[in-house]
N, C-alpha and C positions, 0 to 999 in steps of 0.2 A: 381354395390353398393356405395356404396357413399363417398366421401372422407370429415371425421370429422376437425375436428375447428385446432386440434395438430393434422392431419396428424395418427391416431396412424395405430401403426404396428405394429402387434401380433406374428410376429414368431421376431423378436428383445426384444417384451417385458417380460422380464420377474415374473412382478408383474401379476395377479391381473386384474381384470379388477376394478371389486367393493374397493375402496383407500376406499370407506365412511365404511367397513368390516374392515378396521384395524386399521381406529381409532373409532372405537368403543371398540376395542380390548385391544391398547397403553390408551384408556380413561381408561379402564375397570385395564389395572395392571396398568396404576400410580395413581389409586387411592385405591387399595390391599399398594404398597407400599409408601404409606401414609398414610393411617388408621397404615399398620407394623411402619411407624416410634413415629407416634405420642402417639402409644398402651404406 
């Protein structure tokens, strides 16, 4: 097993590896939130 740059520890990490997934979800949520305000 190679060590990653930030020393990833799966057993201590509660968040999923794909942070980009949550970035997309939060972006969509923000877009919906803003659309509800601006309407």
